[in-house]
N, C-alpha and C positions, 0 to 999 in steps of 0.2 A: 810271563803274561802272554796270552795267545795273540798271534799276529792278526787274527780276525777282528780284534777290537779296533786296530788302526784302520782296517778296511771299512768298518762301519762308520767310523768318524769321518773318513773321506767322503763316503756316500752322503752322510748327513749334511756336510758342508756344501756339497755340490747341489743339494736340493733346495738351498735357500732361494727364495723368490722375493722380488721387490715389487710393490704396488706401483710406484712411480719412478721414473729415471732420476738420476742424480743431476743431470744437466738437460736443458732444453736448447734445441738448435732450430732457428727459423730464419728464412731469408728475408731481407728487407731491400726494397728498391724504391727510392723516392720518386723517380721518373722512369718511364718505360725505357728510355735510351741511356739512363744513368748507370753508374757502376752498381753492381749487385753486391750486397754485404751479407755476411753470415753472422748472426748475433747469437752469442752463447750466454746462457743465464743459469746460474746455480739455483736449482729449484727450491731448495730449503731456504736459502737466503732470500730468494724472491718472495716466497710466501710469508716469511716472518716480517720482512720489511714492508711488504704490501699491506699486511694487516695493520701494522703500526701507522702507516701513512693514511690509510683509509679511516682508521679510528680518529686520528687528529682532524681529518677533513670532516668527519661526521660531527665531532665536537664543535667545529667552526660553524657548521650549518645549524646545530642546535642553539648556539649562542647568538645567532643572527637576530632573532626577535627580542633579545634582551637589550634594552636601551638604558644605560645607567644615567643617573641624575647628574646634572651639571657637567656632562661630558658629551663629546660628539657621539652620534649614534653608530652602532655596529662596530665599535672599536675593538671589542673582543673578537668578533668575527674577522676583522682585518688582520689583527696580529696572528691569529691562528692560521688564517688562510695564507698569509705570506710565508709563514714557517712551513706549511704544507707544500707550497710551491718550491721552496728552497730544498726541502728534503726530497721531493720528486726529481728535481734536477740532479741532485747529488746521486740519487739512485741510478739514474740513466747513465751518468758519466762514469760511475765507479763500479757498478754491479753488472753492467752489460759489457761483454767482450765483443768488439767489432773487428771483423776480419774481411778483407776484400776477397771476393770469389774470383779466381782466375778464369779466363775464358776457356771453354771446352776446346780440346784439340783432338786430332785423330789418334786413337789409341791402338790402331791395328798393328802398326810397326812395333809398338811397345809390347803387345801381347805375343808377337812372333818371336821376339828376342828373349822372352822369359824362358827359363829352363822348365822341363816337365816336372822336375821334383826340386823343391827348395833345399838348400844346403842344411844339413843337420846342425843345430846349434851346439856349441861347446858347453861343457859342464859349467864352467864359470859364468858364461853369459846367461845360461838358464837360471842359475842361482841369483844373479844380479837382477834379472828381469822379474823374478818373483818378489824381490825386496823393493823394487822401485814401483811406487804407486802409479796407476794409469790416470793421467790428468788430461783434461780437454785442451784443445789448442789455445794458446795465449793465456792459460790460467795462471802461470807463474808471473807474467808481467803485470797482472792486476794487483800484485802485492805492492807495486810502486804507488798505487793510489790509496794505500792505507793512510788514515789520518793520524796525525801526531800533534801533541801539544808543542808549542814553540820551545825550542832548545831541548827537545827530548829525542831519543833515538829508538829504533825498533826493539833493541834488547831491553829497554825499560818496561816493555809491556809483555803481557802473557801471550804465549804462542797460541794463535787461533786462526782459523780460516776466515774469520770476519772480524773487523775492528770494532763492530758494534756501535759505530758513531751514530747511526740513525736511531738506535735504541736510546742512546744518551740524549740526543736532540729532542726526542718526542716524549719520553716518559715524564719529565718534569712538567712541561706545559699541558700534557694530557691529564695528569692527576690534578693539577691546579684548576683546569677548566671543569673537571668533574666536581671538585669541591665547591667551586663557585656556582655551578648549576644547581647543586643541592641547596645551597644557601638562597639562591634566587627563588627556587620553588617554595622553600619554607617561608620566605618573606612575602610571597605573592598571595598566600592564603589569608583570608579575612575571617576572624582575627589571626594574626601570625601564630604559627605553631610554636610550642616550647622547644627550644633547641636541645634540651637535655632529654635523654630517654626517660620514659615514665617510670621505669623500675629502679632508677637510681635514687638513692637516699644521700644527697649531697647538697651543699650550699649552692645558691645561685651564683652565676658568674659575676665577677666584679665589674662595676660600671663607674666611670669617672663622672663626677657631678660638679665640675668646675666651669660649666657653661650654663646659660639660661635654659637651653633646651638640650639636655644630655641625651645621647643616643642610647637606645636599648642594646642589650647584649647581642641580639640577632642582627641589628643594623651595623653594629661595630664589627661583627664577624663577617658580614657581607662586604663591607669596605676593605677589611683586611685581606680577604681572599681575592678581591680585585687587584690589590697590591701584589698578591702572590702570583697571579697570572702575569703581571708585568715583569716581576722578578724572574720568573721561569723563562720567558721569552728573551730577556736580557742575557741570561746565562747561556741559552742556546745560541744566541747571536755571537757571544764571545767565543764559544767553541768553534763556530764556523770561521770566525776571523783567524783563530789560531791555526786551523787546518789549512786554510788557503795561504796564509803567510808562510807556513812551513813548506808547502808545495812550491810556491814561487821562489823562495830563497834557495831551496835545494836545486831547483831547475836552473837557476842562474849560476850556481856554483858548479854544476855538472857540465856547463858549457866550457869551463876553463880547466877542470881537473877530471881525469878519468878515475872513477870510483868503482870498486868491485860491487857486485850485486849484493844487496842487503846492507851496505854501509851508507852512512850519511856524512857528507863532506861539509855541510853548512854549520854543524854543531862543533864548537871548539873542544879540544881535549881537556883544557884546564877547567876545573870545577868552579873556581872563583869567577873567571870571565863568563862562563855559562850562566851563573846566577846573576851576574851584573847585567848581562844582556836581557835576561828574562825579566828582571825588575824594570828595566827601561821600557821594554815592550809592554809589560802589564800596565805601567803608568800611562803610556801612550794610548792603549786601548781604552782604559778607564776615562781618559780625557775625551776620546772620540765618542764614547757612549754618552757622556755628559753633554757634549756639544750637540749630539743628535737629539737628546731629550729636549734641550732648549730650542733647537730648530723645529722639531715637531710641534712644540707648544706654540711657537710663533706662527706656524703654518696652519694651526688648528686642525691637525690631522687626527687627533684623538688617540694616538699610540703612545704608550708609556706615560700617560698623564696621571695615573693614580699612584705613582711612585715619585717622591720628591727628590731634590737634588742630592742631599746628603745620603739618602738611602741608595740611590742608584750608584753613587760613587763608592760607598762602603760595600755594597753588594758586589760590584765588579772587582774591586781590589781583593776582597776576601775570597771570592770564588777562584780567581786566578792564583792567589796564594795557596789555596787548598789543593788546586790541581798540581802545582809543582811540588809541594811538600808531600802529598800523598804518593806521587809517582816516584819520588826519591826514597821515601820510607818503605813503601810496599813495592820494592823493586821486583819486577817480573811477576807481579801479582794481579794486575788488572789489565783488561782491554780498555780502549779509549771510552767505549760506551759505559762500561762498569765504573770507570773512574769519574765520568761526568755525572752519573746518577748519585754516586756516593758524595761527591763534592757539592752537588746541588742540595742534597739533604743537610750537609754540614752548614751550607750558607743559610738555609731556611732556619735552622736552629740558632745560628749566630744572630741573624736579624731579629728573630723573635726575642731572644735574650736581651738584645740591645734596646728594643722597643719597651720591654718590661722594665728595664733599668731606667729609661727616661720617664716612663709613666709613674714610677715610684719615687724617684729622686726629684724630678722637675715636671710635675703633672701639668703645669700651665702651658707647656710647649705642645701638648697634644690634646685634642678633644675627646679621644677615646683610647682604650688600650688596644694597640694594634698587634694582635696575636692571631695566628692562623688556626688556632684551636680556641675553644671557649676558655676564658681565664678563670677557671674553677680552681679550688685548692689543689687539685691534681697537677696543675700546671704552674700556678703562681707560688 
């Protein structure tokens, strides 16, 4: 093989150009006399997370004019707006690297002491430098801010530069708000539009007639999707609780024990004790969510009011059960964001199957079939 081929390959690699830099650096100073900070942002992560946060905020704005019946106004906007604020705070704390800028000093003496020609690097050092990736300052320390489910360790997750937790927090509520918005628009038309596509040759959705004024299929779908928005925000809240609890526990343990970089000292080695602690924590979180639901109802704040007590308890328990089982079965297969999206989908299917079971076995307990899709023969 001619050596000119290798030369052409080197020239081709050197001609690669990038439209945008990998990292953005910008100075920040709160007050003119205060300390100056240098903020570093991964541009790809910033754009991705910014689009997600802006999309959720746009959904909250679109839902502002929707006032559900028998509930406080703007409850959907309140839930989505609070989640948007929480995600924005998480982005600022974890995706931005803050470094103090040292005061400028006289560099004339430093320049005079420098040799005219730098020392030639040795062969081994040059080879190691080619293998070592060039990272921005303090980029490695940001891995300590990766989110984890309670009683899990970094090796349980797929290797990635981003834990994807913002994707997991936003995807479920964003999709739920989109489905609810479509149902609200269909119900606002006079007369209401047919929820089934016109080209479908299929039976009409099932409707329960155990009340004096049974709900139509579109009204039942509308109420079910309000329940879906509540469930999505509950699951996102649970993930935030797990991440914060993991951070606080690990920080408390690191004050007592010196732990190597990348290791977790707060998670016990024994699998049985780890599962036992996770079960206790999951039950505690579920009880906290239930108490929050009761308190919000007493304060008439209009948040989580379209999901009843047994649903919010079953949803929180099953969601946390799915998180732990999935991360143990699919070892090193998910990031936290991917895990959250998959487990939220599993929770939706579980609650839908549970509601269908109650509607078929004990229809007197519910005024309508609570499914997030139309209860056609394709679903029932």
